[in-house]
N, C-alpha and C positions, 0 to 999 in steps of 0.2 A: 536078452532082448537089445537089438545092436542101437547103435550111438543115434543113430538117426530118429528110430523112434523115440528114446531116451529125451532128446531135444523135442522133438514133435508135442510130446505131451505136457512137458514144462511149458512150451506157448499156450498151451493150451487153459493150463492152469492159472498162470499170470493174465492171459486173456480173461478168464470167468472171471480171476479175481479185482481187475479192472473193471468191469459191469456190475459184479454184486454192488460197488462204490460209488455208483454214478447217481447225481439226482438230476431230478429233472422239474423244471417249473411247472406249476398247474395254473388254471384260474383259477382264482380267487370263486368261493360259493358264500351264499350267504348267511350263511352258519358259519366261517372262517371270520366275518365279521364281527361273533358274538364276543368270545374273548375280549375283542377291542372297546365294546359296548359295556359289558360288563365293569371293566375296568375305572370306564370313566361315568360310574355308576347307572347305568342305565340296565334295567332287571325286567322284565316280563314274565309271567308266569299264564299257560293257558288252559285253561280245563275245557273238558269236551261235554256239555250240556245238551245234547241231543235228545236225550230219555226226559229232560225237562225241558225241550221248549215250547214256547206260550205260558209257562206260569211265572208269576206276577211275583218277584222278590221285591227283596229291602237289602242296598247294602248297606255294612255295617262297617263301621274300626273302628276298636276299641284302645283305649291307650291304658297299659302296666306302669306303672313304677314301683319299684320295691318297697313295697311297707306301706302301700297305699292302696284305697278299692279304686278297682279297675274303672275308668270313666269313655262316654260315649264319643268320641270324639267329630265324628259328622254332626251333631247337635239338631238334624231334622229329618223326618221321614219324606223319604220319597221311592216312588216303586218305580219298577223297571222290568219289562219282560224279558224273560232269556230266548233266545236264541240256539244256533249250535254250538255255540263258543263263547267263552265269558272270560277276557286277557286279565288280570290286573298286574299294573307295573309300575316302574319309581324312576322316576329320574331326576339329574342333580338340580337345585337352583341356583339364585346368583351367589348364592353365600350358604358357605357352610354345615350354619345352624340351622337350617332348612331342607328339607328334600319334598318333592312334587310326589303325589301318584296317583294314581288312572282306574277305574272301572271303564272298561269297554265292553257294553253289549253288545255292537253292532254301527254300523258306521255313523250314524246320526246321531245314534245312544249310547252316550260317556259321562260320566261324571269324576272330576277329581276334586282336590285342594292340595295344600300345604302342609305337612308334619313341623312341630316346632321338636328340634332334635336337643338332648341336651349332651354338654360335655364330658368329659373322661380323661382322668388326670391323676398323676401320681400319687399320692396322699405325702411324700416329699417335698414335691413340686406344683401347690395346686395353682401358680400360676400358668404354667404349661397345660393349655385345655386341648382338646383333639376329639372332632364331631366327626366319630367311624359309626358306621350302621351294617346290617348286611340281610341275606332275609334267606329263610327258608319255608319250604312246602308244609302243610299239615296232610298226614294220613286222612283214605278220604275211607270213611267206613261205611257204606250206605246199610240200610236206608236213612234216606235224608224226611223228616218228619215235619211238617208244618208248623210255624210259629217257633221250629228252634234252629238259634244262630247255631249256623255250618260254616264253621273257621277253613280259610283257604290258606294264607300266607302269613309268615310272622317275618314282620322287620325290625330287628334290635339291633342294640346300641352292642358295642364291643366291650369287653372290662378290662380292667389293670389286673395282673396278673402279675403279685412281687416277686413270686421266686422266679417267676424268669424276665422280669424289669423291663417287661411291655405289655402293651394289650394282643387279645387275642378273640375270637369270634369261632372256635372249632367244639364239635360234636356233632351230635345227631345231624342227619340230614334229611330227614322230616320228622314234624312234631307231631307228638301225640294229642290227640282233639281234647284230652281234658289239661293239657299243659303237665303234664305231669314227667318228660323226657328230662334228661339230664341238663342238655346245656338251659333250659329255662330257667332254674334257681340261681344260675349264675350272671346274665343279663340284668341289667337293671333298670333298664327302659327298654321298653318294645311297642310294639301295635301288632293287632292282629285284626287282617280284614277277612272280610265272610261275607254271607249271605242269609237272610231271613226269608224260608217260602211265606207267600202271603195264602 
């Protein structure tokens, strides 16, 4: 191989290496905003309900506190009709001890409310309190029976982990409908959002 061919090959390699390290700017899509919204406490879960379209359902919010019987947070019965999609979402409130939720059935049919959150703290510094919550979807296992509660989303508190000296909320990415998922036994306070088909 002559000197000219070697120089040409080296220049080609340098040019190719330069091209592979190029960064180009994209126009952001709506999906690019999701990590920002989630970091600020906005979370949404969308459920395809086409096969149940027209069914009357009752939204249900159950609260679970470790060592206590679960209780119905909604406190009243309301019937909504399913369309093609159901959205359950969360957004931050004016203070850190509450969170807002929403069941969205269609443009003019939504029901929402406010959740009272419970603080977590390190046992050796109970005066330092944090309100930290995260959500997980449930595994969806058909068939769905009339009158039976169908859990869709868990919204739960972080817990203090003494071994790591901090708070965490990690484990299963989906929750089993019978609440037997490993993560559930660690969560001191959580809400389960779902529906009952009437």
